MMTF fields as JSON, N, C-alpha, C and O atoms, coordinates in Angstrom:
{
  "mmtfVersion": "1.0.0",
  "mmtfProducer": "UNKNOWN",
  "numBonds": 447,
  "numAtoms": 448,
  "numGroups": 112,
  "numChains": 1,
  "numModels": 1,
  "chainsPerModel": [1],
  "groupsPerChain": [112],
  "chainIdList": ["A"],
  "bondAtomList": [4, 2, 8, 6, 12, 10, 16, 14, 20, 18, 24, 22, 28, 26, 32, 30, 36, 34, 40, 38, 44, 42, 48, 46, 52, 50, 56, 54, 60, 58, 64, 62, 68, 66, 72, 70, 76, 74, 80, 78, 84, 82, 88, 86, 92, 90, 96, 94, 100, 98, 104, 102, 108, 106, 112, 110, 116, 114, 120, 118, 124, 122, 128, 126, 132, 130, 136, 134, 140, 138, 144, 142, 148, 146, 152, 150, 156, 154, 160, 158, 164, 162, 168, 166, 172, 170, 176, 174, 180, 178, 184, 182, 188, 186, 192, 190, 196, 194, 200, 198, 204, 202, 208, 206, 212, 210, 216, 214, 220, 218, 224, 222, 228, 226, 232, 230, 236, 234, 240, 238, 244, 242, 248, 246, 252, 250, 256, 254, 260, 258, 264, 262, 268, 266, 272, 270, 276, 274, 280, 278, 284, 282, 288, 286, 292, 290, 296, 294, 300, 298, 304, 302, 308, 306, 312, 310, 316, 314, 320, 318, 324, 322, 328, 326, 332, 330, 336, 334, 340, 338, 344, 342, 348, 346, 352, 350, 356, 354, 360, 358, 364, 362, 368, 366, 372, 370, 376, 374, 380, 378, 384, 382, 388, 386, 392, 390, 396, 394, 400, 398, 404, 402, 408, 406, 412, 410, 416, 414, 420, 418, 424, 422, 428, 426, 432, 430, 436, 434, 440, 438, 444, 442],
  "bondOrderList": [1, 1, 1, 1, 1, 1, 1, 1, 1, 1, 1, 1, 1, 1, 1, 1, 1, 1, 1, 1, 1, 1, 1, 1, 1, 1, 1, 1, 1, 1, 1, 1, 1, 1, 1, 1, 1, 1, 1, 1, 1, 1, 1, 1, 1, 1, 1, 1, 1, 1, 1, 1, 1, 1, 1, 1, 1, 1, 1, 1, 1, 1, 1, 1, 1, 1, 1, 1, 1, 1, 1, 1, 1, 1, 1, 1, 1, 1, 1, 1, 1, 1, 1, 1, 1, 1, 1, 1, 1, 1, 1, 1, 1, 1, 1, 1, 1, 1, 1, 1, 1, 1, 1, 1, 1, 1, 1, 1, 1, 1, 1],
  "groupList": [{"groupName": "MET", "atomNameList": ["N", "CA", "C", "O"], "elementList": ["N", "C", "C", "O"], "formalChargeList": [0, 0, 0, 0], "bondAtomList": [1, 0, 2, 1, 3, 2], "bondOrderList": [1, 1, 2], "singleLetterCode": "M", "chemCompType": "L-PEPTIDE LINKING"}, {"groupName": "PHE", "atomNameList": ["N", "CA", "C", "O"], "elementList": ["N", "C", "C", "O"], "formalChargeList": [0, 0, 0, 0], "bondAtomList": [1, 0, 2, 1, 3, 2], "bondOrderList": [1, 1, 2], "singleLetterCode": "F", "chemCompType": "L-PEPTIDE LINKING"}, {"groupName": "THR", "atomNameList": ["N", "CA", "C", "O"], "elementList": ["N", "C", "C", "O"], "formalChargeList": [0, 0, 0, 0], "bondAtomList": [1, 0, 2, 1, 3, 2], "bondOrderList": [1, 1, 2], "singleLetterCode": "T", "chemCompType": "L-PEPTIDE LINKING"}, {"groupName": "SER", "atomNameList": ["N", "CA", "C", "O"], "elementList": ["N", "C", "C", "O"], "formalChargeList": [0, 0, 0, 0], "bondAtomList": [1, 0, 2, 1, 3, 2], "bondOrderList": [1, 1, 2], "singleLetterCode": "S", "chemCompType": "L-PEPTIDE LINKING"}, {"groupName": "ALA", "atomNameList": ["N", "CA", "C", "O"], "elementList": ["N", "C", "C", "O"], "formalChargeList": [0, 0, 0, 0], "bondAtomList": [1, 0, 2, 1, 3, 2], "bondOrderList": [1, 1, 2], "singleLetterCode": "A", "chemCompType": "L-PEPTIDE LINKING"}, {"groupName": "ASP", "atomNameList": ["N", "CA", "C", "O"], "elementList": ["N", "C", "C", "O"], "formalChargeList": [0, 0, 0, 0], "bondAtomList": [1, 0, 2, 1, 3, 2], "bondOrderList": [1, 1, 2], "singleLetterCode": "D", "chemCompType": "L-PEPTIDE LINKING"}, {"groupName": "HIS", "atomNameList": ["N", "CA", "C", "O"], "elementList": ["N", "C", "C", "O"], "formalChargeList": [0, 0, 0, 0], "bondAtomList": [1, 0, 2, 1, 3, 2], "bondOrderList": [1, 1, 2], "singleLetterCode": "H", "chemCompType": "L-PEPTIDE LINKING"}, {"groupName": "VAL", "atomNameList": ["N", "CA", "C", "O"], "elementList": ["N", "C", "C", "O"], "formalChargeList": [0, 0, 0, 0], "bondAtomList": [1, 0, 2, 1, 3, 2], "bondOrderList": [1, 1, 2], "singleLetterCode": "V", "chemCompType": "L-PEPTIDE LINKING"}, {"groupName": "ARG", "atomNameList": ["N", "CA", "C", "O"], "elementList": ["N", "C", "C", "O"], "formalChargeList": [0, 0, 0, 0], "bondAtomList": [1, 0, 2, 1, 3, 2], "bondOrderList": [1, 1, 2], "singleLetterCode": "R", "chemCompType": "L-PEPTIDE LINKING"}, {"groupName": "GLU", "atomNameList": ["N", "CA", "C", "O"], "elementList": ["N", "C", "C", "O"], "formalChargeList": [0, 0, 0, 0], "bondAtomList": [1, 0, 2, 1, 3, 2], "bondOrderList": [1, 1, 2], "singleLetterCode": "E", "chemCompType": "L-PEPTIDE LINKING"}, {"groupName": "CYS", "atomNameList": ["N", "CA", "C", "O"], "elementList": ["N", "C", "C", "O"], "formalChargeList": [0, 0, 0, 0], "bondAtomList": [1, 0, 2, 1, 3, 2], "bondOrderList": [1, 1, 2], "singleLetterCode": "C", "chemCompType": "L-PEPTIDE LINKING"}, {"groupName": "ILE", "atomNameList": ["N", "CA", "C", "O"], "elementList": ["N", "C", "C", "O"], "formalChargeList": [0, 0, 0, 0], "bondAtomList": [1, 0, 2, 1, 3, 2], "bondOrderList": [1, 1, 2], "singleLetterCode": "I", "chemCompType": "L-PEPTIDE LINKING"}, {"groupName": "TYR", "atomNameList": ["N", "CA", "C", "O"], "elementList": ["N", "C", "C", "O"], "formalChargeList": [0, 0, 0, 0], "bondAtomList": [1, 0, 2, 1, 3, 2], "bondOrderList": [1, 1, 2], "singleLetterCode": "Y", "chemCompType": "L-PEPTIDE LINKING"}, {"groupName": "LEU", "atomNameList": ["N", "CA", "C", "O"], "elementList": ["N", "C", "C", "O"], "formalChargeList": [0, 0, 0, 0], "bondAtomList": [1, 0, 2, 1, 3, 2], "bondOrderList": [1, 1, 2], "singleLetterCode": "L", "chemCompType": "L-PEPTIDE LINKING"}, {"groupName": "PRO", "atomNameList": ["N", "CA", "C", "O"], "elementList": ["N", "C", "C", "O"], "formalChargeList": [0, 0, 0, 0], "bondAtomList": [1, 0, 2, 1, 3, 2], "bondOrderList": [1, 1, 2], "singleLetterCode": "P", "chemCompType": "L-PEPTIDE LINKING"}, {"groupName": "GLN", "atomNameList": ["N", "CA", "C", "O"], "elementList": ["N", "C", "C", "O"], "formalChargeList": [0, 0, 0, 0], "bondAtomList": [1, 0, 2, 1, 3, 2], "bondOrderList": [1, 1, 2], "singleLetterCode": "Q", "chemCompType": "L-PEPTIDE LINKING"}, {"groupName": "ASN", "atomNameList": ["N", "CA", "C", "O"], "elementList": ["N", "C", "C", "O"], "formalChargeList": [0, 0, 0, 0], "bondAtomList": [1, 0, 2, 1, 3, 2], "bondOrderList": [1, 1, 2], "singleLetterCode": "N", "chemCompType": "L-PEPTIDE LINKING"}, {"groupName": "GLY", "atomNameList": ["N", "CA", "C", "O"], "elementList": ["N", "C", "C", "O"], "formalChargeList": [0, 0, 0, 0], "bondAtomList": [1, 0, 2, 1, 3, 2], "bondOrderList": [1, 1, 2], "singleLetterCode": "G", "chemCompType": "PEPTIDE LINKING"}, {"groupName": "TRP", "atomNameList": ["N", "CA", "C", "O"], "elementList": ["N", "C", "C", "O"], "formalChargeList": [0, 0, 0, 0], "bondAtomList": [1, 0, 2, 1, 3, 2], "bondOrderList": [1, 1, 2], "singleLetterCode": "W", "chemCompType": "L-PEPTIDE LINKING"}],
  "groupTypeList": [0, 1, 2, 3, 4, 5, 6, 7, 2, 7, 7, 4, 5, 8, 9, 10, 5, 11, 12, 5, 7, 13, 4, 2, 7, 14, 5, 9, 15, 2, 5, 7, 13, 11, 8, 4, 10, 15, 16, 8, 10, 7, 9, 9, 4, 13, 17, 6, 13, 1, 4, 3, 13, 9, 4, 16, 14, 7, 4, 17, 2, 12, 9, 13, 5, 7, 7, 8, 2, 14, 2, 8, 15, 4, 8, 2, 4, 2, 0, 9, 0, 8, 10, 8, 15, 7, 3, 11, 8, 8, 14, 4, 2, 4, 3, 8, 2, 13, 14, 9, 2, 7, 2, 7, 18, 4, 7, 5, 2, 8, 2, 3],
  "groupIdList": [1, 2, 3, 4, 5, 6, 7, 8, 9, 10, 11, 12, 13, 14, 15, 16, 17, 18, 19, 20, 21, 22, 23, 24, 25, 26, 27, 28, 29, 30, 31, 32, 33, 34, 35, 36, 37, 38, 39, 40, 41, 42, 43, 44, 45, 46, 47, 48, 49, 50, 51, 52, 53, 54, 55, 56, 57, 58, 59, 60, 61, 62, 63, 64, 65, 66, 67, 68, 69, 70, 71, 72, 73, 74, 75, 76, 77, 78, 79, 80, 81, 82, 83, 84, 85, 86, 87, 88, 89, 90, 91, 92, 93, 94, 95, 96, 97, 98, 99, 100, 101, 102, 103, 104, 105, 106, 107, 108, 109, 110, 111, 112],
  "secStructList": [7, 7, 1, 1, 7, 1, 7, 3, 3, 3, 3, 3, 7, 4, 4, 4, 7, 7, 2, 2, 2, 2, 2, 6, 7, 7, 7, 6, 6, 3, 3, 3, 3, 3, 7, 7, 7, 1, 7, 7, 5, 5, 1, 1, 6, 6, 7, 5, 2, 2, 2, 2, 2, 2, 6, 1, 7, 7, 7, 3, 3, 3, 3, 3, 3, 3, 7, 7, 5, 6, 6, 5, 7, 7, 3, 3, 3, 3, 3, 3, 3, 3, 3, 3, 3, 3, 3, 3, 3, 7, 7, 6, 6, 1, 7, 6, 6, 1, 7, 1, 3, 3, 3, 3, 3, 3, 3, 3, 3, 3, 3, 7],
  "xCoordList": [-52.935, -51.79, -50.431, -49.49, -50.41, -49.274, -49.738, -50.248, -49.51, -50.255, -49.268, -49.692, -48.037, -47.132, -46.706, -45.997, -47.114, -46.72, -47.75, -48.943, -47.241, -48.174, -48.623, -49.747, -47.829, -48.214, -47.565, -46.46, -48.073, -47.559, -47.638, -48.61, -46.571, -46.542, -46.215, -45.129, -47.109, -47.043, -46.513, -47.159, -45.341, -44.784, -44.797, -44.292, -45.37, -45.544, -45.406, -45.748, -44.911, -44.694, -45.979, -47.091, -45.738, -46.971, -47.887, -49.026, -47.404, -48.269, -49.466, -50.458, -49.312, -50.234, -51.232, -52.134, -51.059, -51.972, -53.343, -53.688, -54.116, -55.299, -56.341, -56.107, -57.503, -58.524, -58.898, -59.088, -59.003, -59.443, -58.473, -58.881, -57.156, -56.104, -56.393, -56.443, -56.556, -56.641, -58.039, -58.149, -59.018, -60.316, -60.5, -61.53, -59.532, -59.543, -58.428, -58.083, -57.859, -56.862, -57.497, -58.555, -56.843, -57.624, -57.854, -58.932, -57.073, -57.372, -56.484, -55.596, -56.665, -55.884, -54.429, -53.639, -54.106, -52.628, -51.843, -50.719, -52.571, -51.911, -51.933, -52.973, -50.725, -50.613, -50.13, -49.518, -50.523, -50.111, -49.533, -50.216, -48.416, -47.523, -47.448, -46.798, -48.101, -47.969, -47.592, -48.178, -46.729, -46.203, -47.399, -47.829, -47.905, -49.028, -48.62, -47.488, -49.668, -49.582, -50.662, -50.429, -51.87, -53.035, -53.292, -53.168, -53.649, -54.014, -55.541, -56.407, -55.792, -57.197, -58.173, -57.74, -59.337, -60.372, -60.566, -60.765, -60.51, -60.732, -61.921, -62.376, -62.45, -63.51, -63.254, -64.167, -61.992, -61.635, -61.79, -61.723, -61.976, -62.314, -61.462, -61.969, -60.152, -59.236, -59.501, -58.89, -60.381, -60.636, -59.921, -60.465, -58.518, -57.742, -56.433, -55.968, -55.965, -54.877, -53.661, -53.244, -53.124, -51.769, -52.068, -51.265, -52.991, -53.461, -53.627, -53.128, -54.307, -54.576, -53.34, -53.176, -52.414, -51.083, -50.298, -49.745, -50.253, -49.492, -49.945, -49.098, -51.178, -51.815, -51.598, -51.891, -51.091, -50.759, -49.419, -48.547, -49.182, -47.794, -46.81, -47.105, -45.565, -44.491, -44.375, -44.352, -44.308, -44.326, -42.897, -42.637, -41.957, -40.53, -39.605, -40.084, -38.353, -37.406, -36.195, -35.908, -35.507, -34.27, -33.411, -33.863, -32.08, -31.117, -30.819, -30.725, -30.694, -30.414, -29.235, -29.2, -28.326, -27.175, -27.424, -27.687, -27.36, -27.688, -26.289, -25.478, -25.985, -24.797, -24.617, -25.59, -23.43, -23.048, -23.392, -23.289, -23.779, -23.962, -23.363, -22.855, -23.362, -22.8, -23.654, -23.09, -24.792, -25.623, -25.931, -26.594, -25.399, -25.88, -24.638, -23.845, -24.512, -23.612, -24.032, -25.22, -22.998, -23.307, -23.794, -23.234, -24.8, -25.272, -26.016, -26.347, -26.3, -27.184, -28.483, -28.558, -29.534, -30.94, -31.666, -31.603, -32.299, -33.136, -34.56, -35.123, -35.096, -36.373, -37.493, -37.257, -38.634, -39.722, -40.805, -41.123, -41.35, -42.388, -43.717, -43.736, -44.706, -46.124, -46.896, -46.544, -48.037, -48.766, -50.219, -50.431, -51.107, -52.533, -53.318, -52.99, -54.336, -55.43, -56.452, -56.94, -56.682, -57.574, -58.573, -58.302, -59.75, -60.621, -60.728, -61.169, -60.317, -60.23, -61.586, -62.161, -62.034, -63.411, -63.244, -62.24, -64.227, -64.125, -64.238, -65.091, -63.376, -63.476, -64.63, -65.2, -64.945, -66.13, -65.794, -66.695, -64.549, -64.15, -64.071, -63.962, -64.145, -64.087, -65.414, -66.448, -65.39, -66.582, -67.459, -66.973, -68.719, -69.701, -69.889, -70.552, -69.298, -69.303, -68.26, -68.332, -67.348, -66.357, -66.888, -67.834, -66.372, -66.883, -66.727, -65.736, -67.679, -67.618, -66.37, -65.889, -65.828, -64.486, -63.637, -64.178, -62.435, -61.363, -60.506, -59.965, -60.412, -59.615, -58.156, -57.948, -57.194, -55.854, -54.931, -55.353, -53.734, -52.731, -51.957, -51.468, -51.867, -50.93, -49.75, -49.882, -48.641, -47.341, -46.671, -46.498, -46.274, -45.611, -44.261, -44.101, -43.157, -41.851, -41.22, -41.155, -40.786, -40.061, -39.041, -38.989, -38.203, -37.171, -37.731, -38.769, -37.159, -37.677, -37.214, -37.558],
  "yCoordList": [-35.208, -35.796, -35.283, -34.751, -35.451, -34.937, -33.843, -34.084, -32.696, -31.569, -31.082, -30.324, -31.454, -30.889, -31.896, -31.563, -33.105, -34.21, -34.299, -34.101, -34.614, -34.773, -36.211, -36.465, -37.23, -38.599, -39.156, -38.693, -40.129, -40.771, -42.27, -42.788, -42.924, -44.493, -45.028, -44.809, -45.656, -46.3, -47.68, -48.514, -48.022, -49.36, -50.006, -49.415, -51.19, -51.941, -53.282, -53.908, -53.953, -55.393, -56.15, -55.623, -57.368, -58.244, -57.946, -58.415, -57.13, -56.835, -55.864, -55.699, -55.241, -54.26, -54.987, -54.363, -56.173, -56.911, -57.201, -58.301, -55.989, -55.817, -55.228, -54.22, -55.971, -55.599, -54.12, -53.428, -53.628, -52.275, -51.348, -50.328, -51.616, -50.735, -50.707, -49.619, -51.751, -51.922, -51.236, -50.619, -51.382, -50.774, -49.244, -48.671, -48.623, -47.27, -46.333, -45.326, -46.803, -45.859, -44.503, -44.431, -43.453, -42.125, -41.617, -41.047, -41.708, -41.098, -41.587, -42.391, -41.142, -41.504, -41.198, -41.779, -40.273, -39.892, -40.811, -40.536, -41.864, -42.694, -44.132, -44.674, -44.73, -46.091, -46.748, -46.156, -48.014, -48.789, -50.06, -50.806, -50.376, -51.689, -52.365, -51.862, -53.551, -54.359, -55.729, -56.357, -56.254, -57.67, -58.583, -58.479, -59.478, -60.356, -61.207, -61.657, -61.368, -62.332, -63.359, -64.552, -62.894, -63.77, -64.295, -63.536, -65.583, -66.117, -65.768, -66.635, -64.632, -63.96, -64.676, -65.165, -64.711, -64.982, -63.99, -62.799, -64.469, -63.563, -63.887, -65.031, -62.918, -63.287, -64.124, -64.755, -64.146, -64.947, -66.433, -66.841, -67.248, -68.669, -69.481, -70.471, -69.146, -69.985, -69.793, -70.53, -68.85, -68.753, -68.153, -67.644, -68.24, -67.669, -66.903, -67.225, -65.98, -65.083, -65.864, -65.661, -66.705, -67.25, -68.293, -68.289, -69.088, -69.941, -69.09, -69.448, -67.998, -67.156, -66.632, -66.637, -66.159, -65.586, -66.768, -66.616, -67.937, -69.097, -69.466, -69.798, -69.453, -69.898, -68.89, -69.203, -67.747, -66.718, -66.996, -67.489, -66.703, -66.912, -66.032, -65.049, -66.531, -65.659, -64.407, -64.468, -63.355, -62.024, -61.536, -60.678, -62.141, -61.697, -62.413, -62.873, -62.528, -63.054, -62.088, -61.283, -62.226, -61.468, -62.198, -63.037, -61.805, -62.562, -61.604, -60.383, -62.236, -61.449, -62.038, -63.253, -61.301, -61.912, -61.941, -60.903, -63.207, -63.361, -63.435, -64.248, -62.585, -62.62, -63.691, -64.217, -64.009, -65.1, -64.607, -63.416, -65.48, -65.18, -66.339, -67.254, -66.407, -67.561, -68.828, -69.922, -68.761, -70.003, -70.246, -71.21, -69.294, -69.483, -69.176, -68.286, -69.936, -69.767, -68.65, -68.485, -67.833, -66.765, -67.469, -68.497, -66.924, -67.488, -66.494, -65.436, -66.731, -66.003, -66.777, -67.908, -66.04, -66.656, -66.056, -64.844, -66.824, -66.515, -66.32, -67.222, -65.076, -64.848, -64.689, -64.125, -65.178, -65.22, -64.24, -64.288, -63.401, -62.522, -62.784, -62.929, -62.829, -62.942, -61.743, -61.185, -61.296, -60.289, -60.407, -61.043, -59.83, -59.77, -58.964, -58.828, -58.44, -57.595, -58.666, -59.575, -58.457, -59.307, -58.532, -57.392, -59.129, -58.459, -59.324, -60.473, -58.725, -59.399, -59.184, -58.099, -60.415, -60.278, -59.973, -60.353, -59.228, -58.681, -59.979, -60.844, -60.023, -61.116, -61.05, -59.985, -62.188, -62.144, -61.286, -60.714, -61.186, -60.356, -58.792, -57.987, -58.457, -56.953, -56.342, -57.007, -55.044, -54.219, -54.285, -54.232, -54.399, -54.501, -53.141, -53.068, -52.041, -50.76, -50.678, -49.745, -51.598, -51.562, -52.254, -53.031, -52.04, -52.551, -54.068, -54.613, -54.753, -56.257, -56.72, -57.809, -55.96, -56.474, -55.12, -54.021, -55.307, -54.315, -54.827, -55.932, -53.987, -54.57, -53.987, -52.796, -54.919, -54.44, -55.154, -56.152, -54.679, -55.485, -56.26, -55.773, -57.603, -58.38, -58.908, -59.268, -58.939, -59.293, -60.357, -60.233, -61.512, -62.64, -62.602, -62.529, -62.649, -62.774, -63.944, -63.909, -64.918, -66.007, -66.61, -66.315, -67.449, -68.231, -69.193, -69.773, -69.45, -70.301, -71.8, -72.739],
  "zCoordList": [18.114, 18.747, 17.839, 18.428, 16.625, 15.842, 14.834, 13.74, 15.312, 14.497, 13.415, 12.543, 13.419, 12.305, 11.296, 10.346, 11.472, 10.485, 9.46, 9.688, 8.275, 7.101, 7.148, 6.714, 7.652, 7.765, 8.891, 9.173, 9.644, 10.81, 10.529, 9.98, 10.933, 10.885, 12.337, 12.872, 12.861, 14.165, 14.084, 13.45, 14.693, 14.541, 15.981, 16.936, 16.092, 17.28, 17.313, 16.31, 18.401, 18.442, 18.758, 18.772, 18.998, 19.14, 20.234, 20.247, 21.219, 22.368, 21.886, 22.596, 20.649, 20.17, 19.209, 18.652, 19.056, 18.042, 18.72, 19.153, 18.751, 19.473, 18.406, 17.74, 18.33, 17.391, 17.498, 16.498, 18.844, 18.861, 18.297, 17.741, 18.391, 17.726, 16.129, 15.555, 15.524, 14.185, 13.763, 12.703, 14.611, 14.217, 14.507, 14.155, 15.125, 15.54, 15.082, 15.699, 13.845, 13.389, 13.065, 12.44, 13.495, 13.488, 12.135, 11.964, 11.159, 9.756, 8.711, 8.992, 7.48, 6.367, 6.347, 5.603, 7.183, 7.395, 8.53, 8.95, 8.921, 9.976, 9.461, 9.084, 9.463, 9.152, 10.573, 11.462, 10.57, 11.766, 11.347, 10.646, 11.677, 11.341, 12.601, 13.517, 12.753, 13.84, 13.622, 12.74, 14.278, 14.313, 14.825, 15.974, 13.907, 14.265, 15.489, 15.67, 16.293, 17.514, 17.376, 17.572, 17.031, 16.865, 15.444, 14.482, 15.296, 14.028, 13.777, 13.89, 13.478, 13.523, 12.507, 11.464, 12.811, 11.73, 10.619, 10.857, 9.442, 8.33, 7.445, 7.445, 6.683, 5.857, 4.666, 4.133, 4.22, 3.082, 3.27, 4.429, 2.361, 2.248, 3.169, 3.697, 3.428, 4.171, 5.596, 6.37, 6.114, 7.41, 8.504, 9.484, 8.275, 9.263, 8.624, 7.53, 9.342, 8.786, 8.259, 7.119, 9.04, 8.695, 7.565, 6.632, 7.517, 6.285, 5.036, 3.969, 5.156, 4.016, 3.457, 2.237, 4.29, 3.732, 3.087, 1.998, 3.76, 3.257, 1.94, 1.11, 1.634, 0.498, -0.759, -1.913, -0.412, -1.418, -2.005, -1.29, -3.307, -4.015, -3.279, -2.6, -3.51, -3.041, -3.926, -5.155, -3.272, -4.067, -4.309, -5.153, -3.506, -3.701, -2.723, -1.686, -2.985, -2.1, -1.981, -2.867, -0.819, -0.672, 0.341, 1.121, 0.274, 1.253, 2.445, 2.323, 3.514, 4.796, 5.506, 5.7, 5.882, 6.636, 7.995, 8.603, 8.63, 10.064, 10.66, 10.218, 11.675, 12.396, 13.414, 13.955, 13.675, 14.577, 15.952, 16.249, 16.741, 18.167, 18.98, 18.332, 20.242, 20.935, 20.651, 20.695, 20.402, 20.116, 18.588, 18.205, 17.746, 16.289, 15.442, 15.75, 14.387, 13.359, 12.407, 12.129, 11.873, 10.894, 9.548, 9.168, 8.868, 7.673, 6.874, 7.408, 5.682, 4.82, 4.686, 4.206, 5.172, 5.074, 3.818, 3.613, 3.045, 1.903, 2.54, 3.16, 2.339, 2.852, 1.754, 0.686, 2.05, 1.098, 1.626, 2.814, 0.82, 1.307, 0.53, -0.692, 1.238, 0.805, 1.318, 2.358, 0.549, 1.054, 0.465, -0.567, 1.094, 0.652, 1.585, 2.764, 1.071, 1.723, 2.314, 1.643, 3.52, 4.232, 5.057, 5.433, 5.358, 6.188, 7.494, 7.474, 8.568, 9.864, 10.589, 10.678, 11.115, 11.845, 13.123, 13.725, 13.722, 15.118, 16.035, 15.839, 16.965, 17.814, 18.871, 19.109, 19.479, 20.397, 21.606, 22.218, 21.955, 23.148, 22.941, 23.867, 21.543, 21.331, 21.537, 21.468, 21.798, 21.88, 20.639, 19.51, 20.865, 19.799, 19.101, 18.067, 19.672, 19.064, 17.88, 17.08, 17.776, 16.811, 15.534, 15.664, 14.345, 13.167, 13.071, 13.556, 12.459, 12.278, 11.642, 11.956, 10.775, 10.121, 9.851, 9.725, 9.788, 9.453, 8.325, 8.353, 7.352, 6.154, 6.346, 6.578, 6.23, 6.36, 5.31, 4.725, 5.075, 4.358, 5.345, 6.364, 4.952, 5.808, 4.992, 3.822, 5.628, 5.066, 5.932, 7.145, 5.132, 5.798, 5.269, 4.05, 6.155, 5.775, 6.567, 7.796, 5.878, 6.597, 5.769, 4.575, 6.297, 5.592, 4.629, 4.949, 3.446, 2.49, 2.846, 2.129]
}
């Protein structure tokens, strides 16, 4: 697909949060960054992706200027970041030819 690139990063929104996409990343030179839509089952003790991330300590904070819109005041939001490596379980609806789990890095960013 990309013959001249040393490394490719695919960025996608929630519509691309599909197990097949995570399980079929073509090679080590390809990264996939997807905004999560599904609270997926994970191998870790907490059972689901969002709870697993929330239980992790805050890795860092930063401030973000939020611009004024007709329905929102301008403000500065303090954002918290959490991250961890998780093994996502294959959902029942996915093809049995895909691996039972896929290990990914999950990042959660939200206002504090």
